[in-house]
N, C-alpha and C positions, 0 to 999 in steps of 0.2 A: 504494500500500500504506500509506504514511504517512497519507494522507487518510482511509482506512478506519479506521485506529486512532484518529485524532483524532475522527472522527464518532462512533464507538462510545463512546469515553471521554466525550465531551460528552453524549451521550444518557444514558449510565449515571449520570453525575454529576447531570444535571438531574432524572432520575427519583428519585434518592436525596433530593435537596434538596426536591423537590415532595412526596414521600411524607412526609417529616418535618414539613413545614409543614402538610400536610393533617391529619396525625394530631394535631399540637399544637393546631391551630385547632379540630378536632373535639372534642378534650378540653376546650378552652376554652368550647365551647358546652354540652357535657353536664355538666362539672364546673367551672363557671366560678369558684366561690369559691376552691377550692384553686389553680387555675391563675392566677387574678388575684393571689393572695397570693404564689405562687412567682415571678411576673414583676414583683412590686412595683407592681402596678396598671397595668402597661404593656399587658397583654392582657385587655381587658374582654370581656364576653359579646358585646356589639355588634360590637366590632372582630373578634373571633374568627369571628362569623357572616359578616361582610363578607369576610374573608380566605378563609374556607372556600368561599364562593360564587364569588369571583373566580378561585380556583385550580382550579375544577372542569374547565373546558375545557382549560387548558394541561396539567393532569395527565393527562387522557384522551388528548390528542394525543401526549404523550411516552410514555405507556404503549403506545399503538398502534405508535409508532415503534420502541420497544424490542422489542415482540413480533414485529414484521415485519422486524427489522433484517437478518437473514440473507437474506431474499428481496430486500430493497431493494438491498443491497450486491452480491448475485450478479447481478441483472438490470440494474443501472445503473452498472456499472463503466466506467471510461474506456477 
C-alpha cells in the first residue's frame, strides 16, 4: 500500500514538473524576447527549443503512466 502511494506521488510530481518545463520552454520558443528578459538571458530561443525537444518523450511517457495508473496498480499489485 505504501509503495502504491509512493509510485502515484512520484508520477504526479514528475508530471507537474515536466508540464511546467514544457510550457516554459514552449513560451521561450514562441515569445523568446520576453522570456529571455525574464530569465536574465538564461533561457534563449535555442536553449528553449532544445529543452522542449528533449522533454517530449519523457513527458509523453509520464502522461501515459499517469493516465493508466489505476489499471497498472490494480493489475500489478504484489
